[in-house]
DSSP file (Angstrom, degrees, kcal/mol; ACC not computed):
  #  RESIDUE AA STRUCTURE BP1 BP2  ACC     N-H-->O    O-->H-N    N-H-->O    O-->H-N    TCO  KAPPA ALPHA  PHI   PSI    X-CA   Y-CA   Z-CA
    1    1 A M     >        0   0    0      0, 0.0     4,-1.9     0, 0.0     5,-0.2   0.000 360.0 360.0 360.0 -43.9  -23.5    6.3   23.7
    2    2 A R  H  >  +     0   0    0      1,-0.2     4,-2.2     2,-0.2     5,-0.2   0.883 360.0  53.2 -63.4 -38.5  -21.0    3.5   23.7
    3    3 A K  H  > S+     0   0    0      1,-0.2     4,-2.5     2,-0.2    -1,-0.2   0.873 106.8  52.9 -64.5 -36.7  -23.0    1.6   21.0
    4    4 A R  H  > S+     0   0    0      2,-0.2     4,-2.7     1,-0.2    -1,-0.2   0.896 108.7  49.2 -65.7 -40.2  -23.0    4.6   18.8
    5    5 A V  H  X S+     0   0    0     -4,-1.9     4,-2.7     2,-0.2     5,-0.2   0.929 112.6  47.1 -65.0 -44.9  -19.2    5.0   19.0
    6    6 A V  H  X S+     0   0    0     -4,-2.2     4,-2.4     1,-0.2    -2,-0.2   0.918 113.7  48.4 -62.8 -43.2  -18.7    1.3   18.2
    7    7 A L  H  X S+     0   0    0     -4,-2.5     4,-2.5     2,-0.2     5,-0.2   0.913 111.7  49.6 -63.3 -42.8  -21.1    1.6   15.3
    8    8 A F  H  X S+     0   0    0     -4,-2.7     4,-2.7     2,-0.2    -2,-0.2   0.930 112.2  47.3 -61.2 -46.8  -19.4    4.7   14.0
    9    9 A L  H  X S+     0   0    0     -4,-2.7     4,-2.6     2,-0.2     5,-0.2   0.896 111.4  51.6 -63.1 -39.8  -16.0    3.2   14.1
   10   10 A L  H  X S+     0   0    0     -4,-2.4     4,-2.2    -5,-0.2    -2,-0.2   0.939 113.0  43.8 -62.6 -47.6  -17.2    0.0   12.4
   11   11 A I  H  X S+     0   0    0     -4,-2.5     4,-2.4     2,-0.2     5,-0.3   0.900 112.5  53.9 -64.0 -40.9  -18.8    2.0    9.5
   12   12 A F  H  X S+     0   0    0     -4,-2.7     4,-2.9    -5,-0.2     5,-0.2   0.926 111.3  44.4 -60.1 -46.5  -15.7    4.2    9.3
   13   13 A F  H  X S+     0   0    0     -4,-2.6     4,-2.3     2,-0.2     5,-0.3   0.884 112.8  51.5 -68.8 -37.4  -13.3    1.3    9.0
   14   14 A L  H  X S+     0   0    0     -4,-2.2     4,-1.2    -5,-0.2    -2,-0.2   0.924 118.4  36.8 -64.8 -43.6  -15.6   -0.5    6.4
   15   15 A I  H  X S+     0   0    0     -4,-2.4     4,-1.4    -5,-0.2    -2,-0.2   0.929 119.1  48.6 -74.4 -45.7  -15.8    2.6    4.2
   16   16 A G  H  X S+     0   0    0     -4,-2.9     4,-1.6    -5,-0.3    -3,-0.2   0.885 111.6  47.8 -64.1 -41.4  -12.2    3.8    4.7
   17   17 A Y  H  X S+     0   0    0     -4,-2.3     4,-2.4    -5,-0.2    -1,-0.2   0.867 105.3  59.4 -70.3 -35.1  -10.6    0.4    4.1
   18   18 A N  H  < S+     0   0    0     -4,-1.2     4,-0.4    -5,-0.3    -1,-0.2   0.891 107.6  46.2 -61.0 -39.2  -12.6   -0.2    0.9
   19   19 A Q  H >< S+     0   0    0     -4,-1.4     3,-0.8     1,-0.2    -1,-0.2   0.896 113.0  49.1 -70.2 -39.5  -11.2    3.0   -0.6
   20   20 A A  H >< S+     0   0    0     -4,-1.6     3,-1.2     1,-0.2    -2,-0.2   0.850 105.7  56.8 -69.9 -34.0   -7.6    2.2    0.4
   21   21 A S  G >< S+     0   0    0     -4,-2.4     3,-1.3     1,-0.3    22,-0.4   0.571  84.4  83.7 -76.5  -6.5   -7.7   -1.4   -1.0
   22   22 A A  G <  S+     0   0    0     -3,-0.8    -1,-0.3    -4,-0.4    -2,-0.1   0.650  84.0  61.3 -68.4 -12.8   -8.7   -0.1   -4.4
   23   23 A H  G <  S+     0   0    0     -3,-1.2     2,-0.3    -4,-0.2    -1,-0.2   0.496  74.5 110.1 -94.4  -4.0   -5.0    0.5   -5.1
   24   24 A R    <   -     0   0    0     -3,-1.3    19,-1.6    -4,-0.1     2,-0.3  -0.554  55.5-155.0 -73.7 132.5   -3.8   -3.1   -4.7
   25   25 A V  E     -A   42   0A   0     -2,-0.3     2,-0.3    17,-0.2    17,-0.2  -0.817  12.0-172.2-112.2 151.1   -2.8   -4.6   -8.1
   26   26 A Q  E     -A   41   0A   0     15,-2.9    15,-2.5    -2,-0.3     2,-0.4  -0.982   3.8-164.2-137.1 148.5   -2.6   -8.2   -9.2
   27   27 A V  E     -A   40   0A   0     -2,-0.3     2,-0.3    76,-0.3    13,-0.2  -0.991   6.1-178.1-133.5 144.1   -1.3   -9.9  -12.3
   28   28 A F  E     +A   39   0A   0     11,-2.2    11,-2.2    -2,-0.4     2,-0.3  -0.997   4.2 173.9-139.4 141.2   -1.9  -13.3  -13.7
   29   29 A A  E     +A   38   0A   0     -2,-0.3     2,-0.3     9,-0.2     9,-0.2  -0.996   1.4 170.5-147.8 148.2   -0.5  -15.1  -16.8
   30   30 A A  E     -A   37   0A   0      7,-2.6     7,-2.6    -2,-0.3     2,-0.5  -0.987  37.9-103.1-153.6 154.9   -0.7  -18.6  -18.3
   31   31 A A  E     +A   36   0A   0     -2,-0.3     2,-0.4     5,-0.2     5,-0.2  -0.710  44.6 168.1 -83.1 125.4    0.3  -20.3  -21.5
   32   32 A E  E >   -A   35   0A   0      3,-3.3     3,-2.3    -2,-0.5    -2,-0.1  -0.985  62.9 -15.1-141.0 128.0   -2.7  -20.9  -23.8
   33   33 A E  T 3  S-     0   0    0     -2,-0.4     3,-0.1     1,-0.3    -1,-0.1   0.833 127.4 -50.8  53.0  39.7   -2.6  -22.1  -27.4
   34   34 A G  T 3  S+     0   0    0      1,-0.3     2,-0.3    87,-0.1    -1,-0.3   0.415 123.7  93.1  81.6  -2.4    1.1  -21.3  -27.9
   35   35 A L  E <  S-A   32   0A   0     -3,-2.3    -3,-3.3    43,-0.2     2,-0.7  -0.806  75.1-124.3-116.9 160.2    0.7  -17.8  -26.4
   36   36 A I  E     -AB  31  77A   0     41,-3.1    41,-2.0    -2,-0.3     2,-0.4  -0.940  34.7-174.4-105.4 117.0    1.2  -16.4  -23.0
   37   37 A K  E     +AB  30  76A   0     -7,-2.6    -7,-2.6    -2,-0.7     2,-0.3  -0.858   8.9 160.9-113.4 144.3   -2.0  -14.6  -22.0
   38   38 A G  E     -AB  29  75A   0     37,-2.6    37,-2.1    -2,-0.4     2,-0.3  -0.942  24.8-142.5-153.2 174.4   -2.6  -12.6  -18.9
   39   39 A E  E     -AB  28  74A   0    -11,-2.2   -11,-2.2    -2,-0.3     2,-0.4  -0.993   6.4-151.6-144.1 149.4   -4.6  -10.0  -17.1
   40   40 A A  E     +A   27   0A   0     33,-2.7     8,-2.4    -2,-0.3     2,-0.3  -0.986  24.2 174.2-123.8 128.1   -3.8   -7.2  -14.7
   41   41 A T  E     -AC  26  47A   0    -15,-2.5   -15,-2.9    -2,-0.4     2,-0.2  -0.939  29.1-133.4-135.2 154.1   -6.4   -6.1  -12.1
   42   42 A L  E >>  -AC  25  46A   0      4,-3.8     3,-1.1    -2,-0.3     4,-0.6  -0.553  58.7 -73.6 -87.5 166.5   -6.9   -3.8   -9.2
   43   43 A S  T 34 S+     0   0    0    -19,-1.6     3,-0.3   -22,-0.4    -1,-0.2  -0.369 126.1  44.3 -61.4 145.8   -8.7   -5.2   -6.2
   44   44 A G  T 34 S-     0   0    0      1,-0.2    -1,-0.3    -3,-0.1   -22,-0.1   0.534 128.7 -85.4  89.9   8.5  -12.3   -5.6   -6.9
   45   45 A R  T <4 S+     0   0    0     -3,-1.1    -2,-0.2     1,-0.2    -1,-0.2   0.719  79.9 153.2  64.2  25.3  -11.5   -7.1  -10.4
   46   46 A H  E  <  -C   42   0A   0     -4,-0.6    -4,-3.8    -3,-0.3    -1,-0.2  -0.715  47.6-112.4 -81.8 134.2  -11.2   -3.6  -12.0
   47   47 A P  E     -C   41   0A   0      0, 0.0     2,-0.8     0, 0.0    -6,-0.3  -0.345  14.9-126.8 -70.9 146.6   -8.8   -3.8  -15.0
   48   48 A V    >   -     0   0    0     -8,-2.4     3,-0.7    25,-0.2     2,-0.4  -0.845  30.0-150.3 -88.1 110.8   -5.5   -2.0  -15.0
   49   49 A I  T 3  S-     0   0    0     -2,-0.8    22,-0.2     1,-0.2    21,-0.1  -0.728  72.1  -5.0 -90.8 129.5   -5.6    0.1  -18.2
   50   50 A E  T 3  S+     0   0    0     19,-0.7    -1,-0.2    20,-0.6     2,-0.2   0.831  87.9 166.0  56.9  37.3   -2.3    0.8  -20.0
   51   51 A G    <   -     0   0    0     -3,-0.7    18,-1.8    19,-0.2     2,-0.5  -0.595  40.9-112.1 -78.6 144.6   -0.3   -0.8  -17.2
   52   52 A E  E     -DE  68  95B   0     43,-1.7    43,-2.8    -2,-0.2     2,-0.5  -0.680  31.1-164.9 -84.0 123.2    3.3   -1.6  -18.0
   53   53 A I  E     -DE  67  94B   0     14,-3.7    14,-2.7    -2,-0.5     2,-0.4  -0.927   3.5-170.2-108.0 127.6    4.1   -5.3  -18.2
   54   54 A K  E     -DE  66  93B   0     39,-2.7    39,-2.9    -2,-0.5     2,-0.6  -0.968   9.3-152.7-118.8 136.0    7.7   -6.4  -18.2
   55   55 A V  E     -DE  65  92B   0     10,-3.0     9,-3.4    -2,-0.4    10,-1.4  -0.938  19.3-179.0-110.6 121.5    8.8  -10.0  -18.9
   56   56 A F  E     -DE  63  91B   0     35,-2.6    35,-2.6    -2,-0.6     2,-0.6  -0.840  35.7-111.4-116.5 152.9   12.1  -11.1  -17.3
   57   57 A S  E  >  - E   0  90B   0      5,-2.2     4,-1.9    -2,-0.3     5,-0.4  -0.759  30.2-143.7 -75.7 124.4   14.0  -14.3  -17.4
   58   58 A K  T  4 S+     0   0    0     31,-2.8    -1,-0.1    -2,-0.6    32,-0.1   0.848  91.9  51.7 -64.3 -34.2   13.6  -15.6  -13.8
   59   59 A D  T  4 S+     0   0    0     30,-0.5    -1,-0.2     1,-0.2    31,-0.1   0.960 127.6  15.5 -69.9 -52.4   17.1  -17.0  -13.6
   60   60 A D  T  4 S-     0   0    0      2,-0.1    -2,-0.2     0, 0.0    -1,-0.2   0.364  94.4-125.7-108.0   6.0   19.2  -14.1  -14.7
   61   61 A Q     <  +     0   0    0     -4,-1.9     2,-0.4     1,-0.2    -3,-0.1   0.764  50.9 162.4  57.5  28.1   16.6  -11.3  -14.3
   62   62 A K        -     0   0    0     -5,-0.4    -5,-2.2     1,-0.1     2,-0.4  -0.655  43.5-119.1 -80.5 131.3   17.3  -10.2  -17.9
   63   63 A L  E     +D   56   0B   0     -2,-0.4    -7,-0.2    -7,-0.2     3,-0.1  -0.585  38.4 170.2 -71.9 122.3   14.5   -8.0  -19.4
   64   64 A L  E     +     0   0B   0     -9,-3.4     2,-0.3    -2,-0.4    -8,-0.2   0.752  58.6   0.6-104.0 -32.6   13.1   -9.9  -22.4
   65   65 A L  E     -D   55   0B   0    -10,-1.4   -10,-3.0     2,-0.0     2,-0.4  -0.991  50.0-157.9-160.2 146.0   10.0   -7.8  -23.4
   66   66 A T  E     +D   54   0B   0     -2,-0.3     2,-0.3   -12,-0.2   -12,-0.2  -1.000  27.1 150.6-129.0 131.8    8.0   -4.8  -22.4
   67   67 A L  E     -D   53   0B   0    -14,-2.7   -14,-3.7    -2,-0.4     2,-0.3  -0.917  33.3-122.6-147.9 173.0    4.3   -4.3  -23.3
   68   68 A T  E     -D   52   0B   0     -2,-0.3   -16,-0.2   -16,-0.2     2,-0.1  -0.872  26.1-109.6-122.0 156.2    1.2   -2.5  -22.0
   69   69 A T        -     0   0    0    -18,-1.8   -19,-0.7    -2,-0.3     6,-0.2  -0.430  32.0-125.9 -78.8 157.1   -2.2   -3.8  -21.0
   70   70 A D    >   -     0   0    0      4,-2.2     3,-1.5   -21,-0.1   -20,-0.6  -0.089  43.4 -75.5 -89.0-165.7   -5.3   -3.0  -23.2
   71   71 A T  T 3  S+     0   0    0      1,-0.3   -22,-0.1   -22,-0.2    -2,-0.0   0.655 132.9  50.8 -71.1 -14.9   -8.6   -1.4  -22.0
   72   72 A T  T 3  S-     0   0    0      2,-0.1    -1,-0.3   -24,-0.1   -24,-0.1   0.371 118.5-108.8 -99.8   4.0   -9.7   -4.7  -20.5
   73   73 A G  S <  S+     0   0    0     -3,-1.5   -33,-2.7     1,-0.3     2,-0.2   0.572  77.3 131.6  81.9   9.8   -6.4   -5.1  -18.5
   74   74 A S  E     -B   39   0A   0    -35,-0.2    -4,-2.2   -27,-0.1     2,-0.3  -0.560  33.6-175.7 -96.2 158.3   -5.3   -8.0  -20.7
   75   75 A F  E     -B   38   0A   0    -37,-2.1   -37,-2.6    -6,-0.2     2,-0.3  -0.986   2.5-171.6-148.6 151.4   -2.1   -8.7  -22.5
   76   76 A V  E     +B   37   0A   0     -2,-0.3     2,-0.3   -39,-0.2   -39,-0.2  -0.998   8.1 168.8-143.5 139.2   -0.8  -11.4  -24.9
   77   77 A F  E     -B   36   0A   0    -41,-2.0   -41,-3.1    -2,-0.3    -2,-0.0  -0.992  33.0-120.0-149.7 156.3    2.6  -12.2  -26.3
   78   78 A D    >   -     0   0    0     -2,-0.3     3,-1.5   -43,-0.2     4,-0.3  -0.829  16.3-143.6 -94.4 124.0    4.2  -15.1  -28.2
   79   79 A P  G >  S+     0   0    0      0, 0.0     3,-1.2     0, 0.0     5,-0.5   0.736  97.9  70.2 -60.7 -20.0    7.1  -16.7  -26.3
   80   80 A V  G >  S+     0   0    0      1,-0.2     3,-1.5     2,-0.2     4,-0.1   0.859  89.5  61.6 -63.1 -34.7    8.8  -17.1  -29.7
   81   81 A T  G <  S+     0   0    0     -3,-1.5    -1,-0.2     1,-0.3     0, 0.0   0.603  86.5  75.5 -69.4 -10.4    9.4  -13.3  -29.8
   82   82 A L  G <  S-     0   0    0     -3,-1.2    -1,-0.3    -4,-0.3    -2,-0.2   0.702  97.0-134.7 -75.4 -18.0   11.5  -13.5  -26.6
   83   83 A G    <   +     0   0    0     -3,-1.5     2,-0.3    -4,-0.3    -2,-0.1   0.809  44.4 160.8  72.0  30.3   14.4  -14.9  -28.6
   84   84 A L        -     0   0    0     -5,-0.5    -1,-0.2     1,-0.1    -2,-0.1  -0.658  40.2-149.0 -86.8 139.3   15.2  -17.7  -26.2
   85   85 A A  S    S+     0   0    0     -2,-0.3    -1,-0.1     1,-0.2    32,-0.1   0.865  88.8  11.7 -70.8 -36.6   17.2  -20.7  -27.3
   86   86 A Q  S    S-     0   0    0     -3,-0.1    -1,-0.2    26,-0.0    28,-0.1  -0.959  99.1 -85.0-136.7 153.9   15.4  -22.9  -24.8
   87   87 A P        -     0   0    0      0, 0.0     2,-0.3     0, 0.0    21,-0.1  -0.327  50.3-172.4 -58.4 139.8   12.2  -22.3  -22.7
   88   88 A A        -     0   0    0     19,-0.1     2,-0.1    20,-0.1    -4,-0.0  -0.952  32.9 -92.2-132.7 153.0   13.0  -20.5  -19.5
   89   89 A D        -     0   0    0     -2,-0.3   -31,-2.8    18,-0.1   -30,-0.5  -0.437  48.2-147.4 -62.1 136.8   11.0  -19.7  -16.4
   90   90 A L  E     -EF  57 106B   0     16,-3.0    16,-2.5   -33,-0.2     2,-0.5  -0.820  12.7-151.5-112.8 149.2    9.5  -16.2  -16.8
   91   91 A L  E     -EF  56 105B   0    -35,-2.6   -35,-2.6    -2,-0.3     2,-0.6  -0.975  12.3-158.5-118.0 115.4    8.8  -13.5  -14.3
   92   92 A I  E     -EF  55 104B   0     12,-3.5    12,-2.1    -2,-0.5     2,-0.5  -0.846  12.0-168.7 -96.1 123.0    5.9  -11.3  -15.4
   93   93 A V  E     -EF  54 103B   0    -39,-2.9   -39,-2.7    -2,-0.6     2,-0.5  -0.951   9.3-157.9-119.1 129.1    6.0   -7.9  -13.6
   94   94 A L  E     -EF  53 102B   0      8,-3.2     8,-1.8    -2,-0.5     2,-0.6  -0.924   6.7-174.3-104.9 122.5    3.2   -5.3  -13.6
   95   95 A D  E     +EF  52 101B   0    -43,-2.8   -43,-1.7    -2,-0.5     6,-0.2  -0.916  14.8 162.9-113.3 101.0    4.1   -1.7  -12.8
   96   96 A A  E     -     0   0B   0      4,-2.1    -1,-0.2    -2,-0.6     5,-0.1   0.946  65.9 -22.7 -85.4 -52.8    0.8    0.2  -12.7
   97   97 A D  E >  S- F   0 100B   0      3,-0.6     3,-2.5   -46,-0.1    -1,-0.3  -0.891  95.0 -58.2-145.9 169.9    1.8    3.4  -10.9
   98   98 A P  T 3  S+     0   0    0      0, 0.0     3,-0.1     0, 0.0    -3,-0.0  -0.394 129.2  13.4 -56.6 125.3    4.7    4.3   -8.6
   99   99 A G  T 3  S+     0   0    0     -2,-0.1     2,-0.6     1,-0.1    -4,-0.0   0.424 103.1 103.9  88.8  -1.3    4.5    1.9   -5.6
  100  100 A H  E <   +F   97   0B   0     -3,-2.5    -4,-2.1   -76,-0.1    -3,-0.6  -0.894  43.9 150.0-118.3 101.1    2.0   -0.5   -7.3
  101  101 A R  E     +F   95   0B   0     -2,-0.6     2,-0.3    -6,-0.2    -6,-0.2  -0.980  18.8 179.5-135.9 141.9    3.8   -3.6   -8.4
  102  102 A A  E     -F   94   0B   0     -8,-1.8    -8,-3.2    -2,-0.4     2,-0.3  -0.982   9.7-157.0-140.0 151.8    2.7   -7.2   -8.8
  103  103 A E  E     -F   93   0B   0     -2,-0.3     2,-0.3   -10,-0.2   -76,-0.3  -0.933   7.2-174.2-130.2 151.7    4.6  -10.3  -10.0
  104  104 A W  E     -F   92   0B   0    -12,-2.1   -12,-3.5    -2,-0.3     2,-0.5  -0.989  17.7-138.6-145.3 138.6    3.6  -13.7  -11.5
  105  105 A H  E     -F   91   0B   0     -2,-0.3     2,-0.5   -14,-0.2   -14,-0.2  -0.836  10.8-165.4-100.2 130.3    5.8  -16.7  -12.3
  106  106 A V  E     -F   90   0B   0    -16,-2.5   -16,-3.0    -2,-0.5   -48,-0.2  -0.971  20.6-135.7-114.5 116.8    5.3  -18.6  -15.6
  107  107 A S    >   -     0   0    0     -2,-0.5     3,-1.2   -18,-0.2     4,-0.5  -0.396  10.7-130.6 -72.2 144.7    7.1  -22.0  -15.5
  108  108 A S  G >  S+     0   0    0      1,-0.3     3,-0.6     2,-0.2    -1,-0.1   0.741 107.9  65.1 -66.0 -21.2    9.0  -23.1  -18.6
  109  109 A D  G 3  S+     0   0    0      1,-0.2    -1,-0.3     3,-0.1    14,-0.1   0.747  91.3  62.8 -71.7 -22.8    7.1  -26.4  -18.3
  110  110 A S  G <  S+     0   0    0     -3,-1.2     2,-0.3     1,-0.1    -1,-0.2   0.702 116.6  24.8 -78.4 -17.6    3.8  -24.7  -19.0
  111  111 A Y    <   -     0   0    0     -3,-0.6     2,-0.4    -4,-0.5    -1,-0.1  -0.990  69.8-174.2-139.3 148.7    5.1  -23.7  -22.5
  112  112 A A        -     0   0    0     -2,-0.3     9,-1.9     9,-0.3     2,-0.3  -0.994  15.1-140.7-145.2 137.6    7.7  -25.3  -24.6
  113  113 A L  B     -G  120   0C   0     -2,-0.4    -2,-0.0     7,-0.2   -79,-0.0  -0.742  21.2-122.2 -98.4 144.3    9.2  -24.2  -27.9
  114  114 A S    >   -     0   0    0      5,-1.3     3,-1.4    -2,-0.3    -1,-0.1  -0.177  40.5 -89.2 -73.8 177.2   10.0  -26.6  -30.7
  115  115 A A  T 3  S+     0   0    0      1,-0.3    -1,-0.1     2,-0.1    -2,-0.0   0.862 132.0  38.7 -59.9 -36.9   13.5  -26.9  -32.1
  116  116 A D  T 3  S-     0   0    0      3,-0.1    -1,-0.3     0, 0.0    -2,-0.0   0.375 109.9-124.1 -95.2   7.1   12.9  -24.2  -34.7
  117  117 A Q  S <  S+     0   0    0     -3,-1.4    -2,-0.1     2,-0.2   -34,-0.1   0.815  78.2 115.8  58.8  36.7   10.8  -22.1  -32.2
  118  118 A S  S    S+     0   0    0      1,-0.3    -1,-0.1   -38,-0.0   -38,-0.1   0.695  72.6  22.2-106.4 -22.3    7.8  -22.0  -34.5
  119  119 A A  S    S-     0   0    0    -39,-0.0    -5,-1.3     0, 0.0    -1,-0.3  -0.999  76.7-112.6-146.2 145.9    5.2  -24.0  -32.5
  120  120 A P  B     -G  113   0C   0      0, 0.0     2,-0.3     0, 0.0    -7,-0.2  -0.483  29.7-127.3 -75.5 147.7    4.5  -24.9  -28.9
  121  121 A Q        -     0   0    0     -9,-1.9     2,-0.6    -2,-0.2    -9,-0.3  -0.731  17.4-133.2 -91.3 145.1    4.8  -28.5  -27.8
  122  122 A V        -     0   0    0     -2,-0.3     2,-0.3   -11,-0.1   -11,-0.1  -0.879  16.5-137.8-101.4 123.9    1.9  -30.0  -25.9
  123  123 A S        -     0   0    0     -2,-0.6     4,-0.1   -14,-0.1   -11,-0.0  -0.586   1.5-146.1 -79.3 139.1    2.8  -32.0  -22.8
  124  124 A K  S    S+     0   0    0     -2,-0.3    -1,-0.1     1,-0.1    -2,-0.0   0.795  88.5  56.9 -76.1 -27.8    0.9  -35.3  -22.3
  125  125 A T  S    S-     0   0    0     -3,-0.0    -1,-0.1     0, 0.0    -2,-0.1  -0.909  91.8-125.0-105.7 125.7    1.0  -34.9  -18.6
  126  126 A P        -     0   0    0      0, 0.0     2,-0.9     0, 0.0    -2,-0.1  -0.364  19.3-119.1 -69.2 146.6   -0.6  -31.7  -17.2
  127  127 A D    >   -     0   0    0      1,-0.2     3,-1.0   -18,-0.1    -4,-0.0  -0.770  25.1-168.1 -84.9 107.9    1.5  -29.5  -15.0
  128  128 A L  T 3  S+     0   0    0     -2,-0.9    -1,-0.2     1,-0.2     0, 0.0   0.614  78.9  66.2 -76.0 -11.6   -0.4  -29.4  -11.7
  129  129 A N  T 3  S+     0   0    0      1,-0.1    -1,-0.2     2,-0.1    -2,-0.0   0.655  89.7  70.7 -83.9 -15.1    1.6  -26.6  -10.2
  130  130 A V  S <  S-     0   0    0     -3,-1.0    -1,-0.1   -24,-0.0    -3,-0.1  -0.899  82.6-136.3-105.9 115.4    0.4  -24.0  -12.8
  131  131 A P        -     0   0    0      0, 0.0     4,-0.1     0, 0.0    -2,-0.1  -0.388   3.3-148.5 -71.2 146.9   -3.2  -23.0  -12.3
  132  132 A D  S    S+     0   0    0      2,-0.1  -102,-0.0    -2,-0.1     3,-0.0   0.712  84.3  42.0 -83.2 -22.8   -5.5  -22.7  -15.4
  133  133 A T  S    S-     0   0    0      1,-0.1     0, 0.0     3,-0.0     0, 0.0  -0.849 101.9 -85.8-121.7 157.9   -7.6  -20.0  -13.8
  134  134 A P        -     0   0    0      0, 0.0    -2,-0.1     0, 0.0     3,-0.1  -0.307  49.1-108.1 -61.0 144.8   -6.6  -16.9  -11.8
  135  135 A L        -     0   0    0      1,-0.1     3,-0.1    -4,-0.1     2,-0.0  -0.450  42.0 -97.3 -69.7 146.4   -6.2  -17.6   -8.1
  136  136 A P        -     0   0    0      0, 0.0    -1,-0.1     0, 0.0     2,-0.0  -0.355  43.2-107.9 -64.8 146.2   -8.9  -16.1   -5.9
  137  137 A S        -     0   0    0      1,-0.1     3,-0.1    -3,-0.1  -111,-0.0  -0.363  39.6 -96.2 -71.1 155.2   -8.1  -12.8   -4.4
  138  138 A T        -     0   0    0      1,-0.1    -1,-0.1    -3,-0.1     2,-0.0  -0.375  49.3 -92.8 -69.2 150.2   -7.4  -12.6   -0.7
  139  139 A P        -     0   0    0      0, 0.0     2,-0.1     0, 0.0    -1,-0.1  -0.364  41.0-127.2 -66.5 143.2  -10.3  -11.6    1.5
  140  140 A T     >  -     0   0    0      1,-0.1     4,-2.0    -3,-0.1     5,-0.2  -0.433  21.4-110.2 -84.1 163.0  -10.6   -7.9    2.2
  141  141 A L  H  > S+     0   0    0      1,-0.2     4,-2.7     2,-0.2     5,-0.2   0.873 119.4  57.9 -59.0 -36.6  -10.8   -6.6    5.7
  142  142 A R  H  > S+     0   0    0      1,-0.2     4,-2.4     2,-0.2    -1,-0.2   0.929 106.8  45.6 -61.1 -46.5  -14.4   -5.6    4.9
  143  143 A S  H  > S+     0   0    0      2,-0.2     4,-2.1     1,-0.2    -1,-0.2   0.857 112.8  51.5 -68.0 -33.7  -15.4   -9.1    4.0
  144  144 A V  H  X S+     0   0    0     -4,-2.0     4,-2.5     2,-0.2    -2,-0.2   0.934 111.5  46.6 -65.9 -45.9  -13.7  -10.5    7.1
  145  145 A V  H  X S+     0   0    0     -4,-2.7     4,-2.7     1,-0.2    -2,-0.2   0.913 112.1  50.6 -63.9 -42.2  -15.5   -8.0    9.4
  146  146 A I  H  X S+     0   0    0     -4,-2.4     4,-2.2    -5,-0.2    -1,-0.2   0.904 110.8  49.8 -62.8 -40.0  -18.9   -8.7    7.7
  147  147 A G  H  X S+     0   0    0     -4,-2.1     4,-2.1     2,-0.2    -2,-0.2   0.916 111.7  47.5 -63.1 -43.8  -18.3  -12.4    8.2
  148  148 A I  H  X S+     0   0    0     -4,-2.5     4,-2.7     1,-0.2    -2,-0.2   0.916 112.0  50.2 -63.9 -42.6  -17.5  -11.9   11.9
  149  149 A L  H  X S+     0   0    0     -4,-2.7     4,-2.6     1,-0.2    -1,-0.2   0.875 108.9  52.5 -63.7 -37.0  -20.5   -9.7   12.3
  150  150 A A  H  X S+     0   0    0     -4,-2.2     4,-2.4     2,-0.2    -1,-0.2   0.916 110.9  46.8 -64.5 -42.2  -22.7  -12.3   10.7
  151  151 A I  H  X S+     0   0    0     -4,-2.1     4,-2.4     2,-0.2    -2,-0.2   0.932 113.8  47.5 -64.6 -45.4  -21.5  -15.0   13.0
  152  152 A L  H  X S+     0   0    0     -4,-2.7     4,-2.5     1,-0.2    -2,-0.2   0.890 111.3  52.1 -62.4 -38.7  -22.0  -12.7   16.0
  153  153 A G  H  X S+     0   0    0     -4,-2.6     4,-2.2     2,-0.2    -2,-0.2   0.912 109.9  47.8 -64.4 -42.8  -25.5  -11.9   14.8
  154  154 A L  H  X S+     0   0    0     -4,-2.4     4,-2.3     2,-0.2    -2,-0.2   0.903 111.7  51.0 -64.0 -40.5  -26.4  -15.5   14.5
  155  155 A G  H  X S+     0   0    0     -4,-2.4     4,-2.5     2,-0.2    -2,-0.2   0.912 110.7  48.4 -62.3 -42.1  -25.0  -16.2   17.9
  156  156 A A  H  X S+     0   0    0     -4,-2.5     4,-2.7     1,-0.2    -2,-0.2   0.886 110.4  51.8 -65.2 -38.7  -27.1  -13.3   19.4
  157  157 A L  H  X S+     0   0    0     -4,-2.2     4,-2.2     2,-0.2    -2,-0.2   0.905 111.0  47.0 -64.7 -41.7  -30.2  -14.6   17.6
  158  158 A I  H  X S+     0   0    0     -4,-2.3     4,-2.4     2,-0.2    -2,-0.2   0.921 113.4  48.7 -65.1 -43.9  -29.7  -18.1   19.0
  159  159 A R  H  X S+     0   0    0     -4,-2.5     4,-2.5     1,-0.2    -2,-0.2   0.923 111.6  49.0 -62.6 -43.6  -29.1  -16.7   22.5
  160  160 A W  H  X S+     0   0    0     -4,-2.7     4,-2.3     1,-0.2    -1,-0.2   0.899 110.4  51.9 -62.0 -41.1  -32.2  -14.5   22.3
  161  161 A S  H  X S+     0   0    0     -4,-2.2     4,-1.9     2,-0.2    -1,-0.2   0.909 111.1  46.8 -62.5 -43.1  -34.2  -17.5   21.1
  162  162 A R  H  X S+     0   0    0     -4,-2.4     4,-2.2     2,-0.2    -2,-0.2   0.909 112.4  49.4 -66.9 -42.0  -33.1  -19.6   24.1
  163  163 A L  H  X S+     0   0    0     -4,-2.5     4,-2.2     1,-0.2    -1,-0.2   0.884 109.7  52.5 -63.8 -37.6  -33.7  -16.8   26.6
  164  164 A R  H  X S+     0   0    0     -4,-2.3     4,-1.3    -5,-0.2    -1,-0.2   0.899 109.0  49.2 -65.5 -40.7  -37.2  -16.3   25.1
  165  165 A R  H  X S+     0   0    0     -4,-1.9     4,-0.9     2,-0.2    -2,-0.2   0.903 110.7  50.8 -64.0 -41.3  -38.0  -20.0   25.5
  166  166 A R  H >< S+     0   0    0     -4,-2.2     3,-0.6     1,-0.2    -2,-0.2   0.899 109.6  49.9 -62.9 -41.1  -36.8  -19.9   29.2
  167  167 A N  H 3< S+     0   0    0     -4,-2.2    -1,-0.2     1,-0.2    -2,-0.2   0.769 105.5  57.3 -71.1 -24.7  -39.0  -16.9   30.0
  168  168 A Q  H 3<        0   0    0     -4,-1.3    -1,-0.2     1,-0.2    -2,-0.2   0.708 360.0 360.0 -78.4 -19.6  -42.0  -18.6   28.4
  169  169 A R    <<        0   0    0     -4,-0.9    -1,-0.2    -3,-0.6    -2,-0.2   0.467 360.0 360.0 -78.5 360.0  -41.7  -21.6   30.8
């Protein structure tokens, strides 16, 4: 009876948590080819369709641009359209639904505008603080529980194997 209750609770938490974590949103942006490109996703790498993206100046929190994601959850904008005299650190904010917000910082070092703001400058030394690819998402409770169960299962299998050898002697 006790094993059935534990099994039921385990299945309940695995299924229940998976549905609840579907609402977590993430945003990522990086400077590529003179543009700032990004993507907005729900957990599980599902795209946020028509999510509102706001671009702020990180220093003074001034709203510089508002745009929406496309059907793949992507967005692109040219830093020249921001009207900045000099490159500034940017804060990219995703507002998907009420209560679902994500932020990403784009360093001014990752993009630079020329004096006439017509073309990006290419830095000879790469900025190691800005990742070129999206950061991996954090592990979900489901994956953690499955990992723990796998370890416990392997331990039980080793113990059973040792007990079986002892009984055969």
